[in-house]
N, C-alpha and C positions, 0 to 999 in steps of 0.2 A: 370217550375212545375214538366213535367216530367221527367225532370232530377234530382231532385230533391226527385222524390219518386223514381229513381230507386239506389240514394245513401242511400235515407234509409232501403232498403229493402237491400243489400249489409250489411250496418251495423246492422241491424237486423239477416239476416243471421251468420255472423259472430259474436256477440254475443249466439248468440242458439249455433253455435259449440263449441266455448267455455267453455260453464255452464256445459257436465263432467268433463272434466279438471278439474273444478275451484271444482265441487260435489267431484271429489277426494281428492285433496289438502285440503279441511273442512273436509271433514271425516277421514280421514287416521290422520290430524293434532288434531282432536279432540280427537278421540281414544290413542294417544302417549299422549296428552295432562292427559287424568285421566292416564294413567303408569306411568308418571315422574311426580315428584314435584320438583316446581322451587330452591327449598332450600335443595335439598338432592343428592347424586349420579345419575344420569342419561345415557344418551345414545346419541348419533349421528344416523341418519338416511340420506341414499340417495337413489334415484331409476334413474335411467340413461334410457332413448328406444334412441336405437341409441346411437349418440354424445353427446343428448340433454339431461339436465338435468329435470324430471318433478316431482321431489319434493325433499328437503334437508333440513334439521332441525336440532337444536344442541336445547337438554334439559336437563335440573338438572346443579349440578355446578361437573364442575373437577376437584376442588381441593377446602374440607370445611373450609380449612383455610384460605386461601385466599380470597376464594368464587368466584374465576374464573368459570365463564359458557363455560360448553360445547360451542361449535361452530362446524362448518362439515370441518374444519381446525385444530380440539386438536387431537395430537396422544395418542392413546392408543397403548396397549398389542393386539396386533389381536390374541395371541393363537396358536394354531394350522392351522391356514391362514400360518403360518409361511412355512408347512412343504411344501405348492405348491409352494412356492421360491424355496429351498431346489429343491425339484422334479423338479423342469420348470428348474435350472442350470446341474442338472444329464443327461436330454433330449440336450441340447445343446450340452454338452460334446461329449457324443454319435455321433450327428450331426457333430460334427469335428474330429469322428475318436479318440478321446482321451480318451474313454470304451465304454466298452457296457453293454447296461443293463444285458445279458447276463453271464457277469464276477460273478466269486465266491467269495466270502470272503475270500476267501483261499489266495487270489490274492494282496490281501488288509491291510490284517491281519493275518500275519501269526505266531501271537504270540495265536490265539487261540487254545483253550486246547485243542478239541476234532478236529484233522484234519478232520472228515470223515462229519461230522456238515460241517466246515466252506466253503468245497466243496460242500456243497449240497444248500447250500443259494445263491441264486443270488443274486443283484442288485434290480432286477424287483420284488425278492419276500418282499424286503425293503419298496421298492415305494408302493405294494399292501397291505401291511399287513397279508402277508403272508407265512410268516418268521418257524412261528413256535417254536422261539425261546423263549425262559422263558422269562419275565423282573424282574428277580432275585434283581434289584438291593434297594428294601426293607429290606430285609433280610439280604444283606451285609452291607448295608452304613447306618448311622446317619440321619436323619432329621436337625440335625447340619450342617453334611458337605455338604448337599443336599442343604444348602442356598444357597453354593458356587462352586458346584462341575459344571464346565463346562460340553463340552461336550463328550470329553474326557473320564474325569472321571465316567458320568453316562454311557459311554457305555466299560468300561472295569470290570465288571461284569459279562455282558452277553458274554465275551472273556468266561469266566468261565462253561460257561452251557457245560455237560456231556452229555445232551439229550434236547429233543425237545417237545413238548407238541404234536403237530403232523407234520406228512412229508409237506415240503414245497410245500406250491400249492394248497392243498387240503380243506384247512379251514380258516375262516378269525379271526382274532385278531388281534385289535387297538395293536401300540405298540410304545412308544414313545420314546425308545432307538434308535429303526430301523433309526430313522430321525438324531437321534447324529450320527449315523455312515457314513449315507451319506454325512453329511456336511464334518467330515472327511474324507471323502474319495475325497471330492471335492480338500479337503486343500492340500493329498498327490499327485492329479492328475496337480491339479496349481500352487502347490509348494507356495502359499502364503492363508494368513487368508483365511478360505468362507464364511466372511461376505464382506471381502472387493471381492471377485468374485461376489455376488449376488448385490452390488452396480453396479460393472460396467458391470454388464452384464445384469440386471434388470431394477435396481432404475432410474438410470440416462438414458436409451434411453425409458422407459416409462415417464419420466418426472415428478418423486417421487423423488421430492428435499428435501422435507422435510423429510419423509422414515429414518428411521433407523434401525439397528440391532444389539442387544446387546456384547456386548463382555468383560464381567465382569459387575461393577454396570450401573447404569444407573443414569443419574443426575434426581431433582426434579424438577427443571422447563421445563417449558413447553410440559409437558403432564399430562393427568386425571391421578389421582391416585385411585386405587382399593380398595373400599370398601363392608365390608359386615356388617349386623347390627346384633349383640348380645345384649342380653336385654335389649335393646331399645336404645343401642346407637350404633353408628358407629365405625365399629375398621378397621384403613388400614388392605387391605390383598394384598400385591405389593414386590415388587423386596427388598428382605434381608428379608421379612418377612413368604415366603410360601416358601417351597423348589419346585426345579427346574426352577424355573423361569433363573438361572445364566447357563441354557443348553440352549443354543440360537436353536440348529438346529433343537428341536420338539414345539419351540415356540416365536421367538427371535425378531420378526419384529414387528414394531412400526409403526402406521400408521393412516392416517385421512380417513374419508370414500371417500372425492374427490380423495386423491391418487390412493387409491383402484380401483376407478372410471376408472383412469388414467391407473392403470394396467392391468384389463379388457378391453379398449380401442388396449390397444398395443397387447396382447393376440392374439383381433381378426384380428387386421393387421399383425399378422405374425411377430412384432419387434422385437423377442430373440429368432422365435424359428420355423419353417416350419410350414405350414397348416397342411401337414399332422401327422406330429410330434403331432400338437397341438388335431385333433380329435383323435388318436389313445390315447392321453395320458385322453382325457376325454371320454374314451370308455370303459363298465367295461370290464375288465383283464380275459380272458377264460384262464383255467385250464384244461389240461386234464383230470389230477385224482382226478379234485374236490367232496369233500365229504362233504361239507356244507349242511346242514336243509333249506338251502336259498341260489337262484342263485346269481353269482357273481353280485356286484354290484359297484365295485371300480375300477379307472383306476390308471394313475399311479398319484397317491395321492388326486386326486378328487373323490367327490361321487356322482355316477349317480343313477339318479329316472325320474320317470314320472310322470306329470301331467297333469289329462284332455287329453292324447295324448300328451302332451309337455315334451321335452329333460330337463331335470333339473340339471343341473351340481353345486355343491356347497360343500362347505365348511365349518366347524363350527370352534368354538377355544374358549377355555376356561380358564384361566389360575388365580389363586387367587381369585379376586374378579371380574375380565375381566368376560365379553362373547360374543359371538361375533359369524357372520353370514355371510356371503357371498353366495348368491345365482344367479347366473348366469341362462339364459332361451336362448340359441344359436340362437335359427327360429327366435324370434321377437328380438333381439339384447337388451334382458332388461334386467339390473340389479343391483339388492336390497341388500345394504351390511346394517347392521346396526349395531355400535362398541357401547360397552356400559360399564360404569366404576362399577357397581353391576353385581350381579346376577340377569336377570328377562329370562322369559320363550319365547326362542326363539323361541322355535317350533310352540305356538299357536300364535307369531307373524306371523312367516314366512307366515302360513295359511291364518293370516285376512289378508296380502299382497295381496296375490294371489286371494285372494275373490271381491277386491276392486281392482285392475287390471282389471280382467275378468269382473265384475257390469259395470267398466267405459270404457270398450273398449278395452285398452292398450294391449291387447293379442291376437287382431284381425289381 
C-alpha cells in the first residue's frame, strides 16, 4: 500500500510538472489557429530549447492549386535569412586566410567606376549594412529585367556609383546588393558557384539535406508557393512574378523550420565556424566614426537586441509573398523560427512568442 501511494505521488508530480509545457502548447496553438485558416496560405512554426523541440506545427496550405498542406518539413523561401549563410561563408574563408573582411572592394571589383569609393568600402561594411553605397538599381534597371537578373546583374549598377550616401561605417542603411556582391566575392575566392560553396560548407555539414539555394528558376514541386490577397482573391507572388528573386545572394535559400533548427544547432556547436568567430558575428560591430542617431545593432549580418536583459540574435526575411523570422536567445538555447507563404505580422508574433515563453518558464 505504501509503495502504491509513492507511485501515485510520483505520477501526480510528473503530471503537474508537465502542465506548464502543455499549457504553453495549447496557448500557442490556439493563437496560430486563429491567425491561419486551413484553406488559405499559412506558415510553419518551430521552437527548440537546447536540441529538443518544444513546439512545432504547420498551418494552412503550401499550394492553393494542389491543396497540399504546410508541414514543418515544407520548404519556403527564407528571404533575407539567406544573408546569414552568405556571411558565414565569408567568415569561414577569413578563418582560412583566403580573404580578410578588411579587404576593400577594389581588390575584387577592379571595374568599380569610382576607384576611391572602391578603396574606402570594405567587406565588413557590406556585412554590417554600413557601406553607404546607394542602391541605384531601380533607376537603371526595369522590373522585367530584374525578374531574371542574378547576383552579377543586380550588383552591376552599384559599380557605377560615383558618390556615397555617407562615409562607410558611419551609419546604417540596409542593402540587398551588398550581399549580391558578397556572393560574387565567394565565387572569385573559391573559383566555383557560391551556391555550391554554401551547400558544401554549411548545408551538408549541418544536416540540411532538403534545403537548397536558387541559381535561376526554381521548381514548382516540393516547395510552398507565396500568395498575397488582392481584391478578395489570392494572387501568387513568387519566383517569376516578383523582381529580385533570381538574385540569390540576398534571398536565395529555401528551407524548412526543421532544417533551420539544424542550422542553429550547427552554429552553437561550431560545426562550420569557430566559437570566437560566431560570437563576434553576433555582437554589434562598433565603428569609430559612427554618427547614426541609434547605437550600432548589427554584427556580421545578424541583428542584435535585448529583451528583458536577454541577448536576442535574429534575422527576418521578406520576398514576394514570403515572410519569415529567425530568433535565437543563445543564453537560454532557445530558437524560434516561423516561415510564412503570405505576408503576416511577424513582429507581433515574436512578441507573443516571447511572452508565452516567459509565462511558462522556458526562459528560466
